[in-house]
C-alpha positions in Angstrom: 37.9 109.1 -106.8 35.5 109.3 -109.8 33.3 106.4 -110.8 35.7 105.0 -113.4 38.5 105.0 -110.8 36.2 103.0 -108.5 35.4 100.6 -111.3 39.1 100.2 -112.1 39.9 99.4 -108.5 37.3 96.6 -108.5 38.6 95.4 -111.9 42.2 95.3 -110.5 41.2 93.2 -107.6 39.3 90.7 -109.8 42.2 90.6 -112.2 44.6 89.8 -109.4 42.4 86.9 -108.2 42.1 85.4 -111.6 45.8 85.6 -112.2 46.4 83.8 -109.0 44.0 81.0 -110.1 45.8 80.9 -113.4 49.1 80.5 -111.6 47.6 77.6 -109.6 46.4 76.0 -112.8 49.8 76.5 -114.5 51.4 74.9 -111.5 49.0 72.0 -111.6 49.8 71.2 -115.2 53.6 71.8 -115.0 54.9 70.8 -111.6 52.2 69.8 -109.0 53.0 66.6 -107.1 50.6 63.8 -108.0 49.2 63.4 -104.5 48.5 67.1 -104.2 45.7 67.0 -106.7 42.9 66.6 -104.1 44.2 69.6 -102.1 44.5 71.7 -105.2 40.9 70.9 -106.1 39.9 72.3 -102.6 42.1 75.4 -103.1 40.5 76.0 -106.5 37.0 75.7 -105.0 37.9 78.2 -102.3 39.4 80.7 -104.6 36.6 80.4 -107.2 34.0 81.0 -104.4 35.9 84.2 -103.3 36.2 85.5 -106.8 32.6 84.7 -107.7 31.3 86.6 -104.6 33.2 89.6 -105.7 32.1 89.3 -109.3 28.4 89.2 -108.3 28.6 91.9 -105.6 25.5 94.2 -106.0 27.8 97.1 -105.2 29.8 96.3 -108.4 26.6 96.2 -110.4 25.6 99.6 -109.1 29.1 101.0 -110.0 28.6 99.6 -113.6 25.1 101.1 -113.8 26.4 104.5 -112.7 29.2 104.4 -115.2 26.9 103.4 -118.0 24.9 106.6 -117.3 27.9 108.7 -118.4 27.8 107.0 -121.8 29.4 109.0 -124.5 31.2 111.3 -122.1 33.6 108.5 -121.4 36.8 107.8 -123.4 36.8 104.9 -125.9 38.8 102.8 -123.4 36.6 103.6 -120.5 33.5 102.8 -122.6 35.1 99.5 -123.4 35.9 98.9 -119.7 32.3 99.5 -118.8 31.0 97.3 -121.6 33.3 94.4 -120.8 32.6 94.6 -117.0 28.9 94.7 -117.8 29.3 91.5 -119.9 31.3 89.8 -117.2 29.0 90.9 -114.4 25.9 89.7 -116.3 27.5 86.3 -117.0 28.6 85.9 -113.4 25.3 86.9 -111.8 23.6 84.2 -113.8 25.7 81.5 -112.2 25.0 80.5 -108.6 28.0 80.5 -106.4 27.5 76.8 -105.5 27.6 76.0 -109.2 30.8 77.9 -109.8 32.5 76.3 -106.8 31.3 72.8 -107.8 32.5 73.2 -111.4 35.9 74.5 -110.3 36.3 71.5 -108.0 35.1 69.1 -110.7 37.5 70.3 -113.3 40.4 70.2 -110.9 39.5 66.7 -110.0 39.1 65.7 -113.6 42.5 66.9 -114.8 44.8 64.3 -113.1 42.2 61.5 -113.9 42.4 62.5 -117.6 46.2 62.5 -117.4 46.3 59.0 -116.0 43.5 57.8 -118.4 45.4 59.0 -121.4 48.7 57.4 -120.1 47.0 54.1 -119.5 44.6 54.1 -122.5 41.7 53.9 -120.0 38.7 55.9 -121.2 36.4 54.1 -118.8 38.2 55.7 -115.8 37.6 59.2 -117.2 34.1 58.6 -118.5 32.1 59.1 -115.3 33.8 62.5 -114.7 33.3 63.5 -118.3 29.6 62.7 -117.9 29.4 65.0 -114.9 31.3 67.8 -116.9 28.8 67.5 -119.8 25.9 67.8 -117.4 27.5 70.8 -115.7 28.0 72.4 -119.1 24.4 72.0 -119.9 23.4 73.6 -116.6 25.9 76.4 -117.3 24.2 77.0 -120.7 20.8 77.1 -119.1 22.0 79.6 -116.5 23.6 81.8 -119.0 20.7 81.7 -121.5 20.5 81.4 -125.2 18.2 82.2 -128.1 18.5 79.1 -130.3 20.9 76.4 -129.0 22.5 75.7 -125.6 25.8 75.4 -127.3 25.6 79.1 -128.3 25.9 80.1 -124.6 29.1 78.1 -124.3 30.6 79.4 -127.5 29.9 83.0 -126.3 32.2 82.4 -123.3 35.2 82.1 -125.6 34.2 84.1 -128.7 31.8 86.9 -128.1 28.8 86.7 -130.4 29.8 83.4 -132.0 26.9 80.9 -132.5 26.7 77.3 -133.6 24.9 78.5 -136.7 27.9 80.6 -137.7 30.3 77.8 -137.0 28.3 75.5 -139.2 28.5 78.1 -142.0 32.2 78.2 -141.7 32.6 74.5 -141.8 30.2 74.2 -144.7 32.5 76.5 -146.6 35.6 74.5 -145.7 34.5 70.8 -145.6 34.5 69.9 -149.3 37.4 72.1 -150.5 39.5 70.7 -147.7 38.7 67.1 -148.5 39.4 67.8 -152.2 42.8 69.4 -151.5 43.7 66.6 -149.1 43.0 64.0 -151.7 45.1 65.9 -154.3 48.0 66.6 -151.9 48.0 63.5 -149.8 50.8 61.0 -149.3 53.2 63.6 -147.9 54.4 64.6 -151.4 56.5 61.4 -151.3 58.6 62.7 -148.5 58.9 60.1 -145.7 58.6 61.0 -142.1 61.7 61.8 -140.1 63.6 58.6 -139.4 67.1 60.0 -138.6 69.1 60.3 -135.4 67.1 61.2 -132.3 67.1 64.7 -130.8 68.3 65.3 -127.3 65.6 67.0 -125.2 68.0 69.5 -123.8 69.0 70.7 -127.3 65.3 70.9 -128.3 64.6 73.1 -125.3 67.5 75.4 -126.2 66.4 75.7 -129.8 62.8 76.4 -128.8 64.0 79.2 -126.5 66.0 80.6 -129.5 62.9 80.5 -131.8 60.8 82.3 -129.1 63.5 85.0 -128.6 63.8 85.4 -132.4 60.2 86.3 -132.9 60.3 88.7 -130.0 59.2 86.8 -126.9 60.6 88.7 -123.8 62.1 86.2 -121.4 62.3 89.0 -118.8 58.5 88.9 -118.8 57.9 85.2 -119.5 59.2 81.7 -119.4 59.0 78.3 -121.1 58.4 75.0 -119.4 57.4 71.4 -120.2 53.8 70.0 -119.9 51.8 67.1 -121.2 50.0 69.4 -123.6 51.5 72.7 -124.9 49.7 75.8 -123.7 50.1 79.4 -123.0 48.8 81.3 -120.0 49.0 84.9 -118.9 49.5 85.9 -115.3 49.8 89.6 -116.2 51.5 91.6 -118.9 54.9 90.9 -117.3 54.4 87.2 -116.6 53.6 85.1 -119.7 54.0 81.3 -119.4 54.4 79.0 -122.4 54.9 75.3 -122.3 56.1 72.7 -124.8 56.5 69.0 -125.2 59.3 67.1 -126.8 59.7 63.9 -128.8 63.0 62.3 -129.7 62.1 61.9 -133.3 60.1 65.0 -134.1 60.7 68.7 -134.7 57.1 69.6 -133.9 58.5 71.3 -130.8 59.6 74.1 -133.0 56.1 74.8 -134.3 54.6 74.4 -130.8 57.1 77.1 -129.6 56.0 79.4 -132.4 52.4 78.7 -131.7 52.5 79.3 -128.0 54.9 82.2 -128.6 52.3 83.8 -130.9 49.8 83.7 -128.0 52.4 85.2 -125.7 53.4 88.0 -128.1 49.8 89.1 -128.1 49.7 89.3 -124.3 53.2 90.9 -123.9 52.3 93.7 -126.2 48.9 94.7 -124.8 48.9 98.4 -123.8 50.3 98.9 -120.3 47.4 101.3 -119.6 45.0 98.3 -119.8 46.8 96.2 -117.2 44.8 94.8 -114.3 41.5 95.3 -116.1 39.4 92.9 -118.2 40.7 94.8 -121.2 44.3 93.8 -120.5 44.3 90.5 -122.4 43.5 89.2 -125.9 39.9 89.9 -126.9 38.9 86.3 -127.7 40.2 82.9 -128.3 39.6 83.1 -132.0 41.6 86.3 -132.4 44.2 84.8 -130.0 44.4 81.7 -132.1 44.8 83.8 -135.3 48.1 85.0 -133.9 49.4 81.6 -132.8 48.5 80.1 -136.2 50.0 83.1 -138.1 53.4 82.7 -136.4 53.3 78.9 -136.4 52.1 78.3 -140.0 51.8 81.3 -142.2 55.2 82.5 -141.2 56.8 79.5 -139.5 56.2 76.9 -142.2 57.0 79.2 -145.1 60.1 78.9 -147.3 61.1 82.4 -146.5 61.2 81.6 -142.8 63.4 78.6 -143.3 65.8 80.4 -145.7 66.6 82.4 -142.6 66.4 79.6 -140.0 67.8 76.5 -141.7 71.4 77.6 -141.0 70.3 77.9 -137.3 68.8 74.4 -137.4 71.9 72.9 -139.0 74.1 74.6 -136.3 71.9 73.3 -133.5 71.4 69.7 -134.9 74.3 69.0 -137.2 73.9 65.2 -137.0 70.3 65.5 -138.1 70.2 68.5 -140.4 73.8 69.2 -141.4 73.2 68.2 -145.0 69.5 69.1 -145.1 68.4 71.0 -148.2 65.7 73.6 -148.0 63.4 71.8 -150.5 63.5 68.6 -148.6 62.8 70.4 -145.3 59.9 72.2 -146.8 58.4 68.9 -148.0 58.9 67.4 -144.6 57.3 70.1 -142.5 54.4 70.8 -144.9 53.7 67.1 -145.7 50.0 66.3 -146.0 49.3 63.2 -144.0 45.9 63.0 -142.4 46.5 61.4 -139.0 45.3 60.9 -135.5 46.6 63.9 -133.5 45.1 67.3 -133.8 48.2 69.3 -132.6 50.4 67.4 -135.1 48.0 67.8 -138.0 49.0 69.4 -141.3 47.3 72.6 -142.3 44.9 71.0 -144.8 43.5 68.4 -142.4 43.7 70.3 -139.1 40.2 71.9 -139.3 38.6 68.5 -140.0 40.0 67.5 -136.5 38.2 70.6 -135.1 35.0 69.8 -137.1 34.9 66.3 -135.5 35.1 67.8 -132.0 32.5 70.4 -132.8 30.0 67.8 -134.0 30.7 65.6 -131.0 30.4 68.4 -128.5 27.1 69.5 -130.0 25.8 66.0 -129.7 26.9 65.7 -126.1 25.4 69.0 -125.1 22.2 68.3 -126.9 21.8 64.9 -125.3 22.1 63.1 -128.6 25.3 61.2 -127.6 26.1 59.5 -124.3 29.7 59.8 -123.0 30.0 56.0 -123.0 29.4 56.1 -126.7 31.9 58.8 -127.4 34.9 56.7 -128.4 33.0 54.8 -131.0 31.5 58.0 -132.4 35.0 59.6 -132.4 36.5 56.6 -134.3 33.8 56.6 -136.9 34.2 60.2 -137.7 38.0 59.8 -138.0 37.4 57.0 -140.6 34.9 59.1 -142.4 36.5 62.6 -142.5 40.2 61.7 -142.4 40.4 58.2 -143.6 42.4 57.0 -140.5 41.8 54.1 -138.1 42.1 55.0 -134.4 44.2 52.3 -132.6 43.6 53.5 -129.1 41.7 56.0 -127.0 44.9 57.6 -125.9 45.5 58.7 -129.5 41.7 59.3 -130.0 39.1 60.6 -127.7 41.6 61.2 -124.8 44.1 63.2 -126.7 42.9 66.7 -125.8 42.9 68.3 -122.4 39.9 70.6 -123.1 37.1 68.4 -121.9 38.9 67.7 -118.6 38.9 71.5 -118.2 35.2 71.6 -118.9 35.9 73.8 -121.9 33.0 72.9 -124.1 32.6 75.5 -126.9 36.4 76.1 -127.1 37.3 73.9 -130.1 35.6 75.9 -132.8 37.7 78.9 -131.9 40.7 77.1 -133.4 39.1 77.2 -136.8 37.9 80.8 -136.3 41.6 81.6 -135.6 42.8 79.8 -138.8 40.3 81.8 -140.9 41.2 85.1 -139.2 45.0 84.5 -139.5 44.8 84.3 -143.3 42.6 87.4 -143.4 44.9 89.4 -141.2 48.0 88.2 -143.1 46.4 89.4 -146.3 46.0 92.8 -144.7 49.6 92.9 -143.6 50.9 91.9 -147.1 49.0 94.9 -148.5 51.2 97.2 -146.5 54.4 95.1 -147.0 54.5 93.9 -150.6 58.0 92.6 -149.9 56.8 90.5 -147.0 58.7 87.4 -148.2 62.0 89.3 -148.0 61.0 90.7 -144.6 60.6 87.1 -143.3 63.7 85.9 -145.1 65.8 88.6 -143.6 64.5 87.7 -140.1 62.9 91.2 -139.7 60.2 89.8 -137.4 60.2 93.1 -135.5 58.5 94.8 -138.5 55.7 92.2 -138.5 55.4 92.2 -134.8 55.2 96.0 -134.8 52.4 96.1 -137.3 50.5 93.4 -135.4 51.0 95.3 -132.1 49.7 98.5 -133.6 46.7 96.9 -135.3 45.8 94.2 -132.7 48.0 93.5 -129.7 48.0 97.0 -128.0 44.2 97.2 -128.1 43.7 94.2 -125.8 40.0 93.7 -125.4 38.9 97.3 -126.2 37.1 96.2 -129.4 34.9 93.1 -129.7 36.4 90.4 -131.9 34.3 91.1 -135.0 34.8 94.8 -134.7 38.5 94.4 -134.3 38.7 92.2 -137.4 36.7 94.7 -139.4 39.0 97.5 -138.3 42.1 95.5 -139.3 41.0 93.9 -142.5 38.0 96.0 -143.7 35.5 93.1 -143.6 34.0 90.5 -141.3 35.3 87.0 -141.1 35.6 85.5 -144.6 36.7 81.9 -145.1 37.8 82.7 -148.7 41.2 84.1 -147.5 42.1 80.9 -145.7 41.1 78.7 -148.7 43.0 80.9 -151.1 46.1 80.7 -148.8 45.9 76.9 -148.7 45.4 76.6 -152.5 48.4 78.9 -153.2 50.6 76.8 -150.8 49.5 73.2 -151.5 48.0 73.2 -155.0 51.0 74.5 -156.9 
């Protein structure tokens, strides 16, 4: 066995371990019995310790050093494998095993507490654990190291090379244009929210499955389930799990299906030769989010999409949509109504939800905001940025699962994904001038094929900025997203 084969064998073992832990987490969020939470926390701690010992094994570090010496003699994929394993190894060796085990146990303990706190509108019950998670995240940043701000180290975990300074630049470019467009397009374009007959959950699930299959989700290599918060997780190229949630008076489940399906399409179409390596998944959360938002919003909320899908919607829900006209449906699903819930936000206000979380996370990590003061700070920003009053912590500071996961630095990747989605779609339209007809005819295979060739099949071979440069010819540029929004909402 040559050095790369040895390295791939190590990578495969680590990949298997992380997929097992991902399965444990999926199970915890979808079907774990309530009283099993404490045992699951212990199981996470044990598995995290085993994985961490293997990740920091000096023998692995020696394999990486030996492979690095071969340099340019390696193929592009093997060079990427060595680069990615070096990055993972360096990050892992900076974190003591006792810290990794403690953080895993804490996040597993925090999840069911958050679920109960959200259900009971009881932030006080979650606050002590959140304070511990913030403290652990500060320690994590210190262990990992950073040049300017501790938050940079946390961002880099999810989006390689991203810094708080770069995130500020993006939000500075978005903040005023978004608020101006919201003011001009607000009020839902005089289209009232849905108040018709309720939807049966079983029918919603069937229609969500149909939407997933239509865009190319392979149910022989994936499944859809229910959870408190929609998410997608990969347990390998042939096992992609997506979840959804359903409300009796909302069709948001359709867009959640397209969103999580976009994540899953990425993972299902990564090159098979990259399986069981750190290259065998999407390169970053920002690029991942670009795909979920592209399928959910740019395609899924377009008139072309609903010219194709409205007959399907009428067939599935005749009592609710049998007489629905396309124009009314478009006004309904693209209504601009600044509200409380991020995952239900319209495209104009969504990134202000992310901005609020970014500012609060920065303040928490920098020690400028105590967790006990978080609800008040949250509510103040919602009044300032979105003009809405927060009636309860369940619809406010407790609405997202990310902090219970200890995922500080995650939220900005949602906006990075929105910006990248418009930039990538602009590149696609250049090669398919009849893209509206492509969507209107339901030719989603053509779009998926281009995305697979340009993005999906490469997995994590190219760093996120390099991949975007290869696909679009330039680095991340907020202008494409602003142009997309103006063309859609300011006409």
